[in-house]
DOFIRO-382650 format. One record per residue (C-alpha): x, z, y; residue in one letter. Coordinates in nm, 3 decimals, always signed. Layout:
BEGIN
((X; Z; Y); A)
...
//
This chain:
BEGIN
((+2.725; +2.931; -2.080); M)
((+2.901; +2.613; -2.191); R)
((+2.716; +2.308; -2.313); H)
((+2.869; +2.071; -2.564); G)
((+2.826; +1.692; -2.567); P)
((+2.547; +1.722; -2.824); G)
((+2.344; +1.956; -2.604); T)
((+2.383; +1.730; -2.300); I)
((+2.281; +1.427; -2.506); S)
((+1.967; +1.602; -2.629); V)
((+1.877; +1.707; -2.273); A)
((+1.921; +1.349; -2.147); K)
((+1.704; +1.213; -2.424); E)
((+1.438; +1.474; -2.354); L)
((+1.438; +1.382; -1.984); G)
((+1.430; +1.010; -2.057); S)
((+1.146; +1.044; -2.305); A)
((+0.948; +1.264; -2.065); T)
((+0.976; +1.019; -1.777); L)
((+0.896; +0.719; -1.994); R)
((+0.585; +0.886; -2.136); K)
((+0.473; +1.007; -1.794); T)
((+0.525; +0.664; -1.643); T)
((+0.315; +0.491; -1.909); W)
((+0.032; +0.744; -1.888); H)
((+0.011; +0.783; -1.511); V)
((+0.109; +0.452; -1.351); L)
((-0.104; +0.189; -1.531); P)
((-0.433; +0.361; -1.443); V)
((-0.336; +0.424; -1.080); L)
((-0.188; +0.075; -1.045); F)
((-0.495; -0.107; -1.177); L)
((-0.730; +0.114; -0.977); A)
((-0.540; +0.039; -0.656); Y)
((-0.514; -0.330; -0.749); L)
((-0.891; -0.368; -0.747); F)
((-0.944; -0.138; -0.449); S)
((-0.696; -0.344; -0.248); Y)
((-0.869; -0.667; -0.350); I)
((-1.189; -0.516; -0.210); D)
((-1.002; -0.426; +0.108); R)
((-0.866; -0.774; +0.182); V)
((-1.103; -1.018; +0.007); N)
((-1.281; -1.044; +0.341); V)
((-1.009; -1.297; +0.426); G)
((-1.137; -1.539; +0.162); F)
((-1.501; -1.463; +0.229); A)
((-1.434; -1.573; +0.588); A)
((-1.383; -1.933; +0.474); L)
((-1.759; -1.967; +0.428); T)
((-1.920; -1.633; +0.526); A)
((-1.819; -1.649; +0.893); N)
((-2.039; -1.955; +0.941); K)
((-2.328; -1.807; +0.738); D)
((-2.316; -1.480; +0.934); L)
((-2.248; -1.638; +1.274); G)
((-1.916; -1.458; +1.328); L)
((-1.672; -1.574; +1.595); S)
((-1.295; -1.548; +1.545); H)
((-1.290; -1.229; +1.753); L)
((-1.588; -1.074; +1.574); Q)
((-1.434; -1.147; +1.236); Y)
((-1.093; -1.007; +1.334); G)
((-1.254; -0.695; +1.484); F)
((-1.476; -0.638; +1.181); G)
((-1.193; -0.694; +0.934); A)
((-0.979; -0.443; +1.123); G)
((-1.264; -0.195; +1.169); L)
((-1.201; -0.082; +0.812); F)
((-0.891; +0.096; +0.941); F)
((-1.065; +0.298; +1.209); L)
((-1.277; +0.464; +0.941); G)
((-0.973; +0.487; +0.716); Y)
((-0.765; +0.660; +0.983); C)
((-1.041; +0.900; +1.089); A)
((-1.091; +1.029; +0.734); A)
((-0.731; +1.013; +0.611); Q)
((-0.607; +1.368; +0.674); V)
((-0.939; +1.542; +0.586); P)
((-0.944; +1.344; +0.261); S)
((-0.598; +1.468; +0.160); N)
((-0.678; +1.827; +0.249); M)
((-0.990; +1.809; +0.029); I)
((-0.778; +1.659; -0.250); M)
((-0.553; +1.965; -0.245); L)
((-0.861; +2.185; -0.297); R)
((-1.058; +1.991; -0.561); V)
((-0.768; +1.826; -0.747); G)
((-0.626; +1.476; -0.736); A)
((-0.804; +1.347; -1.046); R)
((-1.154; +1.433; -0.920); T)
((-1.085; +1.311; -0.568); W)
((-0.933; +0.979; -0.674); F)
((-1.242; +0.916; -0.886); A)
((-1.470; +0.989; -0.588); R)
((-1.272; +0.750; -0.368); I)
((-1.282; +0.465; -0.616); L)
((-1.650; +0.497; -0.707); I)
((-1.777; +0.516; -0.348); T)
((-1.546; +0.233; -0.246); M)
((-1.673; +0.016; -0.531); G)
((-2.034; +0.076; -0.427); V)
((-1.961; -0.021; -0.066); L)
((-1.750; -0.321; -0.173); A)
((-2.054; -0.453; -0.363); V)
((-2.272; -0.375; -0.060); A)
((-2.068; -0.630; +0.140); M)
((-2.276; -0.899; -0.032); M)
((-2.582; -0.773; +0.162); A)
((-2.444; -0.807; +0.517); V)
((-2.653; -1.037; +0.738); V)
((-2.470; -1.044; +1.070); G)
((-2.201; -0.886; +1.290); P)
((-2.359; -0.538; +1.304); R)
((-2.403; -0.495; +0.930); T)
((-2.059; -0.649; +0.877); F)
((-1.908; -0.387; +1.108); Y)
((-2.103; -0.100; +0.949); A)
((-2.004; -0.173; +0.589); V)
((-1.639; -0.243; +0.677); R)
((-1.625; +0.091; +0.862); L)
((-1.783; +0.272; +0.567); G)
((-1.544; +0.103; +0.326); L)
((-1.250; +0.241; +0.524); G)
((-1.392; +0.594; +0.523); I)
((-1.448; +0.570; +0.148); A)
((-1.091; +0.464; +0.066); E)
((-0.921; +0.705; +0.306); A)
((-0.667; +0.926; +0.136); G)
((-0.600; +0.711; -0.170); L)
((-0.249; +0.586; -0.085); V)
((-0.108; +0.908; +0.069); P)
((-0.284; +1.104; -0.205); G)
((-0.120; +0.900; -0.480); V)
((+0.220; +0.913; -0.306); V)
((+0.193; +1.292; -0.298); Y)
((+0.067; +1.295; -0.659); Y)
((+0.366; +1.089; -0.776); L)
((+0.597; +1.322; -0.582); R)
((+0.459; +1.605; -0.797); C)
((+0.532; +1.417; -1.121); W)
((+0.860; +1.228; -1.072); F)
((+1.210; +1.341; -0.959); P)
((+1.380; +1.194; -0.653); R)
((+1.619; +0.985; -0.861); S)
((+1.341; +0.745; -0.961); C)
((+1.080; +0.813; -0.693); R)
((+1.114; +0.498; -0.478); A)
((+1.088; +0.281; -0.786); N)
((+0.783; +0.467; -0.919); V)
((+0.608; +0.453; -0.580); I)
((+0.692; +0.082; -0.557); A)
((+0.546; +0.020; -0.902); M)
((+0.219; +0.169; -0.776); F)
((+0.235; -0.020; -0.445); L)
((+0.308; -0.342; -0.634); L)
((-0.070; -0.361; -0.650); A)
((-0.071; -0.467; -0.282); I)
((+0.103; -0.806; -0.310); P)
((-0.010; -0.857; -0.670); L)
((-0.374; -0.810; -0.569); S)
((-0.342; -1.106; -0.335); S)
((-0.128; -1.303; -0.581); F)
((-0.395; -1.270; -0.852); L)
((-0.695; -1.225; -0.626); G)
((-0.638; -1.532; -0.408); S)
((-0.698; -1.794; -0.681); P)
((-0.982; -1.583; -0.826); I)
((-1.149; -1.544; -0.486); S)
((-1.110; -1.915; -0.418); G)
((-1.272; -1.994; -0.754); A)
((-1.560; -1.747; -0.701); L)
((-1.649; -1.919; -0.375); L)
((-1.731; -2.216; -0.598); G)
((-2.027; -2.024; -0.746); L)
((-2.218; -2.101; -0.427); D)
((-2.590; -2.137; -0.500); G)
((-2.587; -1.975; -0.846); L)
((-2.905; -1.764; -0.881); F)
((-2.964; -1.812; -0.510); G)
((-2.648; -1.629; -0.399); L)
((-2.374; -1.765; -0.174); R)
((-2.023; -1.794; -0.317); G)
((-1.892; -1.512; -0.098); W)
((-2.171; -1.286; -0.224); Q)
((-2.066; -1.347; -0.586); W)
((-1.707; -1.271; -0.484); M)
((-1.799; -0.934; -0.333); Y)
((-2.015; -0.841; -0.633); L)
((-1.771; -0.932; -0.911); L)
((-1.466; -0.792; -0.731); E)
((-1.636; -0.465; -0.635); G)
((-1.757; -0.355; -0.979); L)
((-1.407; -0.285; -1.130); P)
((-1.346; -0.009; -0.871); C)
((-1.645; +0.183; -1.006); I)
((-1.522; +0.139; -1.364); I)
((-1.170; +0.262; -1.283); F)
((-1.312; +0.553; -1.086); G)
((-1.473; +0.675; -1.407); L)
((-1.157; +0.601; -1.608); L)
((-0.942; +0.814; -1.375); V)
((-1.146; +1.121; -1.470); L)
((-1.057; +1.070; -1.837); V)
((-0.701; +0.940; -1.817); A)
((-0.524; +1.153; -1.554); L)
((-0.419; +1.518; -1.533); A)
((-0.374; +1.714; -1.210); D)
((-0.038; +1.871; -1.305); T)
((+0.230; +1.824; -1.573); P)
((+0.122; +2.154; -1.731); S)
((-0.223; +2.005; -1.791); Q)
((-0.093; +1.679; -1.939); A)
((-0.202; +1.667; -2.304); A)
((+0.024; +1.368; -2.368); W)
((+0.339; +1.575; -2.301); L)
((+0.482; +1.817; -2.556); T)
((+0.545; +2.177; -2.442); P)
((+0.920; +2.099; -2.426); E)
((+0.857; +1.792; -2.208); Q)
((+0.626; +1.989; -1.980); Q)
((+0.893; +2.256; -1.938); Q)
((+1.165; +1.999; -1.866); W)
((+0.958; +1.821; -1.601); L)
((+0.841; +2.143; -1.436); N)
((+1.199; +2.275; -1.430); R)
((+1.337; +1.950; -1.283); K)
((+1.077; +1.943; -1.007); L)
((+1.120; +2.317; -0.939); A)
((+1.495; +2.268; -0.891); E)
((+1.429; +2.000; -0.630); E)
((+1.168; +2.220; -0.464); S)
((+1.419; +2.508; -0.447); A)
((+1.675; +2.284; -0.278); S)
((+1.422; +2.185; -0.013); R)
((+1.334; +2.550; +0.043); A)
((+1.666; +2.591; +0.228); Q)
((+1.546; +2.354; +0.502); S)
((+1.415; +2.488; +0.838); P)
((+1.064; +2.631; +0.853); Q)
((+0.803; +2.357; +0.833); E)
((+0.516; +2.352; +1.088); P)
((+0.151; +2.410; +0.983); P)
((-0.036; +2.098; +0.867); W)
((-0.234; +2.052; +1.188); W)
((+0.082; +2.045; +1.401); R)
((+0.235; +1.772; +1.189); L)
((+0.036; +1.521; +1.396); A)
((+0.297; +1.564; +1.671); I)
((+0.598; +1.623; +1.445); D)
((+0.882; +1.390; +1.551); V)
((+0.926; +1.265; +1.193); R)
((+0.558; +1.176; +1.157); V)
((+0.551; +1.004; +1.497); L)
((+0.867; +0.810; +1.416); C)
((+0.764; +0.695; +1.069); Y)
((+0.402; +0.633; +1.166); G)
((+0.486; +0.423; +1.474); S)
((+0.754; +0.229; +1.286); A)
((+0.525; +0.145; +0.995); F)
((+0.245; +0.060; +1.240); F)
((+0.430; -0.265; +1.313); G)
((+0.478; -0.366; +0.951); I)
((+0.117; -0.278; +0.863); V)
((-0.007; -0.491; +1.154); A)
((+0.195; -0.783; +1.017); G)
((+0.077; -0.718; +0.662); S)
((-0.295; -0.721; +0.737); Y)
((-0.270; -0.982; +1.008); G)
((-0.120; -1.200; +0.737); L)
((-0.357; -1.099; +0.457); S)
((-0.677; -1.143; +0.659); F)
((-0.578; -1.469; +0.829); W)
((-0.348; -1.642; +0.578); L)
((-0.636; -1.816; +0.395); P)
((-0.749; -1.972; +0.724); Q)
((-0.391; -2.069; +0.815); I)
((-0.347; -2.246; +0.481); V)
((-0.697; -2.396; +0.488); K)
((-0.605; -2.560; +0.819); S)
((-0.362; -2.778; +0.622); F)
((-0.666; -2.965; +0.489); G)
((-0.687; -2.804; +0.144); L)
((-0.993; -2.717; -0.065); S)
((-1.095; -2.353; -0.117); N)
((-0.948; -2.353; -0.469); L)
((-0.619; -2.513; -0.359); S)
((-0.601; -2.269; -0.069); T)
((-0.625; -1.983; -0.318); G)
((-0.326; -2.106; -0.517); F)
((-0.110; -2.174; -0.210); V)
((-0.193; -1.836; -0.057); V)
((-0.076; -1.673; -0.381); A)
((+0.283; -1.800; -0.336); I)
((+0.402; -1.556; -0.063); P)
((+0.236; -1.266; -0.244); F)
((+0.402; -1.359; -0.574); G)
((+0.747; -1.333; -0.417); F)
((+0.636; -1.022; -0.229); G)
((+0.557; -0.864; -0.567); S)
((+0.914; -0.920; -0.684); L)
((+1.055; -0.780; -0.360); A)
((+0.842; -0.465; -0.395); T)
((+1.013; -0.369; -0.722); I)
((+1.365; -0.505; -0.675); L)
((+1.422; -0.360; -0.327); W)
((+1.291; -0.018; -0.435); A)
((+1.526; -0.016; -0.734); R)
((+1.816; -0.105; -0.505); H)
((+1.715; +0.184; -0.277); S)
((+1.716; +0.425; -0.573); D)
((+2.055; +0.302; -0.697); R)
((+2.211; +0.340; -0.353); R)
((+2.028; +0.665; -0.279); G)
((+1.940; +0.531; +0.066); E)
((+1.605; +0.489; +0.242); R)
((+1.639; +0.437; +0.618); L)
((+1.841; +0.115; +0.624); Y)
((+1.644; -0.034; +0.335); H)
((+1.328; +0.024; +0.540); T)
((+1.469; -0.115; +0.866); A)
((+1.617; -0.428; +0.705); L)
((+1.282; -0.509; +0.542); S)
((+1.110; -0.491; +0.879); A)
((+1.364; -0.730; +1.030); F)
((+1.319; -0.978; +0.745); V)
((+0.942; -0.968; +0.800); A)
((+0.988; -1.032; +1.173); A)
((+1.223; -1.326; +1.106); A)
((+0.980; -1.492; +0.865); G)
((+0.682; -1.455; +1.099); L)
((+0.882; -1.579; +1.398); A)
((+1.006; -1.884; +1.206); A)
((+0.646; -2.001; +1.158); C)
((+0.617; -2.050; +1.534); I)
((+0.878; -2.329; +1.551); V)
((+0.800; -2.495; +1.217); I)
((+0.559; -2.786; +1.205); G)
((+0.571; -2.870; +0.836); S)
((+0.304; -2.706; +0.613); P)
((+0.557; -2.668; +0.330); I)
((+0.818; -2.501; +0.550); L)
((+0.548; -2.280; +0.699); T)
((+0.464; -2.150; +0.350); V)
((+0.839; -2.091; +0.294); V)
((+0.864; -1.891; +0.618); A)
((+0.554; -1.691; +0.530); L)
((+0.711; -1.617; +0.191); T)
((+1.021; -1.480; +0.367); V)
((+0.792; -1.263; +0.580); A)
((+0.620; -1.138; +0.263); A)
((+0.958; -1.033; +0.117); L)
((+1.003; -0.791; +0.407); G)
((+0.640; -0.683; +0.439); I)
((+0.612; -0.577; +0.075); F)
((+0.973; -0.486; +0.000); G)
((+0.961; -0.213; +0.262); I)
((+0.696; +0.001; +0.094); R)
((+0.886; +0.175; -0.185); G)
((+1.181; +0.292; +0.028); P)
((+0.954; +0.382; +0.319); F)
((+0.711; +0.603; +0.128); Y)
((+0.998; +0.764; -0.065); A)
((+1.164; +0.838; +0.270); L)
((+0.851; +1.005; +0.405); V)
((+0.781; +1.199; +0.083); A)
((+1.137; +1.336; +0.070); E)
((+1.158; +1.444; +0.435); D)
((+0.902; +1.727; +0.408); F)
((+0.871; +2.052; +0.216); A)
((+0.625; +2.098; -0.072); D)
((+0.372; +2.281; +0.144); T)
((+0.352; +2.010; +0.411); T)
((+0.424; +1.690; +0.220); A)
((+0.057; +1.597; +0.153); A)
((-0.066; +1.629; +0.515); P)
((+0.258; +1.480; +0.650); A)
((+0.219; +1.169; +0.434); I)
((-0.147; +1.149; +0.537); A)
((-0.069; +1.177; +0.910); W)
((+0.204; +0.915; +0.879); T)
((-0.023; +0.676; +0.691); D)
((-0.298; +0.740; +0.947); T)
((-0.084; +0.631; +1.240); F)
((+0.056; +0.339; +1.041); A)
((-0.289; +0.226; +0.927); A)
((-0.395; +0.179; +1.289); L)
((-0.181; -0.133; +1.264); G)
((-0.435; -0.258; +1.013); G)
((-0.696; -0.250; +1.289); F)
((-0.484; -0.390; +1.570); F)
((-0.310; -0.660; +1.362); G)
((-0.621; -0.860; +1.260); P)
((-0.792; -0.789; +1.593); T)
((-0.493; -0.917; +1.794); I)
((-0.474; -1.226; +1.576); V)
((-0.846; -1.290; +1.622); G)
((-0.828; -1.244; +2.000); W)
((-0.518; -1.462; +2.046); L)
((-0.652; -1.721; +1.802); R)
((-0.974; -1.747; +2.003); Q)
((-0.789; -1.747; +2.336); S)
((-0.518; -2.001; +2.251); T)
((-0.679; -2.207; +1.976); G)
((-0.374; -2.180; +1.750); G)
((-0.168; -1.938; +1.540); F)
((+0.165; -1.948; +1.729); S)
((+0.094; -1.659; +1.967); W)
((-0.071; -1.444; +1.698); P)
((+0.232; -1.487; +1.471); L)
((+0.467; -1.409; +1.761); F)
((+0.279; -1.083; +1.826); A)
((+0.304; -0.981; +1.459); L)
((+0.675; -1.069; +1.452); A)
((+0.740; -0.855; +1.760); F)
((+0.559; -0.555; +1.610); L)
((+0.763; -0.582; +1.287); S)
((+1.085; -0.608; +1.487); L)
((+0.990; -0.302; +1.692); L)
((+0.915; -0.107; +1.373); G)
((+1.260; -0.180; +1.234); G)
((+1.422; -0.073; +1.561); A)
((+1.235; +0.260; +1.556); I)
((+1.354; +0.331; +1.202); I)
((+1.713; +0.256; +1.304); L)
((+1.678; +0.496; +1.596); S)
((+1.578; +0.764; +1.345); R)
((+1.910; +0.715; +1.166); S)
((+2.089; +0.837; +1.480); L)
((+1.931; +1.181; +1.437); Y)
((+1.902; +1.213; +1.062); R)
((+2.163; +1.183; +0.791); R)
((+2.075; +0.938; +0.517); R)
((+1.888; +1.081; +0.216); T)
((+2.155; +1.097; -0.054); I)
((+2.056; +1.079; -0.418); I)
((+2.339; +1.093; -0.673); P)
((+2.385; +0.740; -0.802); A)
((+2.544; +0.883; -1.114); S)
((+2.229; +1.072; -1.215); D)
((+2.167; +0.955; -1.572); P)
((+1.792; +0.956; -1.513); L)
((+1.809; +0.694; -1.238); V)
((+1.782; +0.419; -1.498); N)
((+1.532; +0.579; -1.732); T)
((+1.212; +0.526; -1.534); A)
((+1.265; +0.160; -1.459); R)
//
């Protein structure tokens, strides 16, 4: 059957309209929910400016407690995603956000190292499954031609949460003494409540599948289901995928998880300790908040622009590896720089790599597995990678306490990022690059 120019034009417009509508209905809710959940994950870095003294935490105790979040997160990651497949993404995302919000508020009640450890561990268990769950969810709603960009738009919440949250957290510390609460207690309370609100909103705003999306017309639902089914059929020609429980030792999961371990260690080592690095320049809490926001502001731009470049080129591996190398270079430069201004510049370079890597990386992982194994594969990968969130802050705390400075901690984070990039490059020796037709007319419609 031959299709004339008019028919092709109508099909393109239908596809473009479908993706635009889906983007505007799905992404804002998920983005804002993750924005506040990530603030609750990392605001411990600002609380440390005053809470560490109030709670009697040493550098090592703080670093261990901040990283303990990720032990709970990793332990519950795969079970969380398997439950999501049974109960539905919408219900499970709501559960994650509400329980995380409750525990984020509970951080205001910690009284010492033990309660600090317990709530941080519980917070990690509560949030487990959110990122890999959303990555899988977006895989079920958006074609490959725009997937890295869409994932990056969701993950933009990571740097943007620190860009917006840093000045806000610094200002909230100034509420010290109001109604008998410390400033860090006000910060935990006011930054934890939005998670509960967005958990309830997710139940109303999202749909589990395109066929259940009331905002799409029947024609748009059919187009999206057909487009995704065509991609699924093409993946069906790949070799037999292993069962979900064996994916823990799948070479792809081990490669991606170990590679991203390094970048995650750098990311959280930076997020949890950057306020203290900047505060050491002699700034006030409020000024520290604004200076800390600078690297994360540029990291926000890198998140979107590098993902769009990856989509246009139809390439994932080298975009991921190069980002890791940029992160390593920025962190390493801080070691030999004595000027506070140049240190912030170097940390900004590191942030470009740390946050630019996420869109191409998660698109790479999502596209390398069949439909039946994608959810657990993403979860296993994120589990291994998230261990870097425990080791990064803990290593920084240990080296900071042992050496009295930040040079050795930054060197360790730079080395881990460099190693992650090298592992990704080694993967390219055994796997052909993921090719996405750059001429696909829908590449530009979801941006």
